[in-house]
N, C-alpha and C positions, 0 to 999 in steps of 0.2 A: 278235756273230762270226756272220754267216751259217755253215749248213752245210755250203756247198761250199768257204768258207774255210777249216774247222775240217777238213775232208776232205784239200786241198790241203797246211794245215798237216803232217800226218801223212805225207803222201805225199812231201811238200818233205824231212824229216827221214829219210826212208830212201829217198832219191832212186836208181832204179836197182836197187831190190828190192822183190820185188812182195808186198803187204800183203794177206790175203783181207778179201773181203767182210764176212763173219763179224768178223774181229779189229778190223775199223774201226768196225763197227755195235757192239759191243759197246763201244769204246775212248771212242764218241761217246752211248752212250746212244738209239740210234736202230734204226729196221730197215733191213732190207739194202736193201730196195726204195729206202727213203731215201740209204743210200749211192750205190745204182746211178745215180738221179736227179742226185745231186750232180754225179757224174762226168762225168754227161753234160753238165752245165750247164758243167763246168770244159773240156770238150772247145769246147762252143759257144764257149769265150771263145779258143780256140785253142789249147789244152796238149795235148800229145803224151803219154797214157796208154795204156798196154798193159793188154789183158784179157786172162786166161789161164784158161780153165776149171779149177779146184781149186788153182788159184796164187793167184788174184786180180788188184789192179791195180799198176801198177806207172807211177810218173811217168819218162819218156823221159830220159836224160842229157841230149840236145841238147836238151830244152824248154828254152828261153828269154824265157819272158815274164816280166816284172816281176811281182812279186806283195809284198806283206810277208811271208809265209814265206821265201822264197827270200833276201829280204835279212835277216830276222831269224836265220836259223840260222848267221850268218855273225858273228853281235854277239855270242856267248858272255854273259858274265856281265851285258853291257850291256842284254840283249834285251827287259830291263823298263822301262828307261828310256825308248825309243821308243815312243809309238804312231802306225803308220805305215800311209796311203792310197796307193795306188796307180791310178792313173786312164790309160787310154788316150790319153786328149787332153784339155788343157785349155788355155785363152787363158796362163795364167801360174799357177805355182805358188806364186808370192809375192803373185798378189792372191787368190789365193783363201785363202791361209794368214793373209792378214793381216783376211780379213773374219772369218775363227775365231777370231783374237786378240784380234779387238773385242766377239765374244761370249763370251770369257773361257775360251776354249783350254787346255791346260794348257802350262808348258815341256816340251819334249822333242815336240812333235806334229810331225809330219814329212808331207809332202804330196810325191809323186813323182808324174809323169808320162812315159809314153812318147813322148809330141809336144808341142809349145807351138805353138798358134797366133797366139799374140801375146807371145811373148816380150822380157822388157826386160833392156836392159844399163842403165850407167850416162847420167848424161845424157838420159834420154829415148831412148835408140838402142833399136831393138829386139836381139833376140839371135835367131839364126837356130835353130833346135830342131826339124829335121825329127825324122818317125816312124821308128823303128828304132835308127837309129846312135847315140844321145846318152843322156846320163844328165841328168836335170832335176830336182831337188829343192829341198824346201826345207825348214828347220827352225826352229821356234819357240824364241826364247828368254826369258825373263823375269827379264834379270843386277839385280842390285844394283849399279849402276852410276852413274855418269853418261855424259851425249854424249860426253863425249871418249873414255869407252873405246871409242866404237861402232869407230873404227880399229883397235882392237886385236883385235875378234873378228872384222874382216874379214881383217885379216894372219895372226891365228890359224889362219885356216880357208884362206889360200893356201898355209902350210905343210903343214897337213893334209893338201891335195889334192895335192901337188906329190910327199910321202914318202908317199902312197897309190898315185899312180900308177908309185911305183919299185917298190914293192913288190907290188904286185898285176898291173901289166903290165909290168912290167920296162923303163920309160922312165925316160929321165935328163929330168926335166925343172927347168925355169928360173923364176924370178918376176919379173916387171917390177911393180914398183911402179906403183899401190899393191896391184890385185887380179887380175891376168891371170896364168895358169900356161902358159908358151912349153916347145914342144919344138921342137929344130932351128929355132930362130929365127921359131917362128910361134904362131900361137895355139892353145890346146886346151881353155883353159876360161876363162869368165868370171864373177865373183864380186860379189851385189850386193847388200848391209847396208841393209836400210829399218827402221824404227823410229819410235816413238809416242812422247811424252815427256811428262812430268808438270811442268805449269808450274810448282806450288807447290815442288816438290821440286829440280826440274832433274834428277831420274833418269829411266831410265828406263822405262816403264810395258810396251815391249816390243821385239824385237828379231826381224824377221823375215830370215834368211839365206838367200839363193838361192845355189844352186851348178849351171851348166852346162857339162857338158862334153861333147867333140866325141869320141866312143869311137872310131868308125867312119865311112870316107868316106863321105857322102851316095851312092847309087845311081847319081845324075845330076849328081855331083863338086859342089862348093860354088858356090852364085854367084859370077857374076862380080865383084863388088864385095869377097870373102871369098876370091877363089883366090891372091891375091896375101900375105895376111895368116891365114888361117887353116889350120886343119890336123887331124888325128885324132889319137889316140893310138896306133890299130892298123890292121893295112890291113882287119881284118876283127875283129867284136867275137865272139871263143871265148864258148861255150857257158858261161851264170854268171857272167860279167867284168863284166857292170853292176852284178850285187847284190853280188859282192865288191868292187867300188870304192865302192859305195854305202855298205857296211858298214864298211869300211876308214876311209873320210873321217870318219864318224859319230865313230868308236869315237877315230881319232888327236886331234877338234877336240874333243870331249868332255873328254880329257883335259888339253888346253890351255886350253880354257873354264872349267875348275873351278879354273883357276890361271893367271888370268889378271896377276894382279899380279904372280907372282914372274918372268912373260916368259920363261918356258922356250922361248916357240919363236921367240925374237929372234936367236940366234944362228945359227937354221939359217935365218932368213928372211934375214937379210945373206949369209950363206953362199951362197945360191943366187939370189940378186938378179944379173940377168945387164944391168942397169943402171951398177951401181958402175963409176965410173972410164969411163964413155962421156959422149959429147956427146950431149945431148938438146936437143929444144925442149921449152918451157913453156907451154902453153896457157892465155891467160889472156882473161878477157873485153875488156881492153885488147887482145890481141893476142898475138903470138909473141916470146918472148927464148928466145937461143940462152944455152945455161950446159951446166956441167962435175959429172956428179952424182957427189957428194963422200962420201956416208957414209950412213946411216940412225940415226938418234938412239934412245934407248930410250924415245923415244912416239912411233915408225916414221915419225918425219916424216924427210921428206930434204931432206937437205943439200945443196945446191947452189952454185957460185960461178959468177955470170953474166959477158958479156962486159967490163962493166966493170970488174972486180973484186969489185962487193959479191957479198955470200954470202948466201943465204935459208933459212927452215928451210919447207918445204911440208907443210902435215898435211890437204890434200887437193888433188884439180885432176886436172889430166892432165897427160902428158909423153908425148915421143916420141921413140925411139930414132933418131939421124940415123945415115944409114949411114955404115963407115968408111972412110974416107979410102983 
């Protein structure tokens, strides 16, 4: 960890209070001049730090730049589980983390970015990820499971996101099968799980769980093609909201992940569904079929009844909710 990151960690833990340069230097075993240089480097990165003679340095309460320290201070006893890197801009957090996974990065590695220039969703779609208004991060998992459990990871993550939005932002969220989180009928979060598999054992070598959330509306609004389907969690991103959201999602998901087999998330997944009982279009390579969404089974499959009376269990794919009559 660079010195400036160590200084930021100390200031973050005491946000709003002053720490003297001497105390920081003693704590970090460096000179006061080295502390001063680290503070200047942090200010150059955009952090708001107040410096007062005979009082020291204070990270401003309104400072809202995403950082490992800002996220970890909300992780409580799980702070040591996750190794977090934060970037100002990346093409895709999933892309970088898959590369690191292939190089042997351990489970719990987290890559977050304030902006994605080539964010990806399911089926090769782009995920709009502008700077300053969203939360974009990926978590590396090395589950002792088969490929069939990949859907469980995604559904557990959807519940973790929805519950975190309620707890941290006070937003009533719902889940559209299989991986989208909605507020007031519009999408605020997309989840993309990608993985590599061991061809001999059939198990997963690793899984990368990517989560993107529209925390606040972009300054220029959502692009035309998204205006009718996308929304934000809040009208503005309050200081610290993004850090708290990431931490709360990680904590909730980690509990589900470590207990995937007991399916403790499934009851919440069903109760928060915005699709059950609704007429839907099931999109397949052969075209679109109208159906009624009946249930979600213990394997997270969507049970549907088609217009001809036949029923089906969807384990993957895409559905679209039809407008209410």
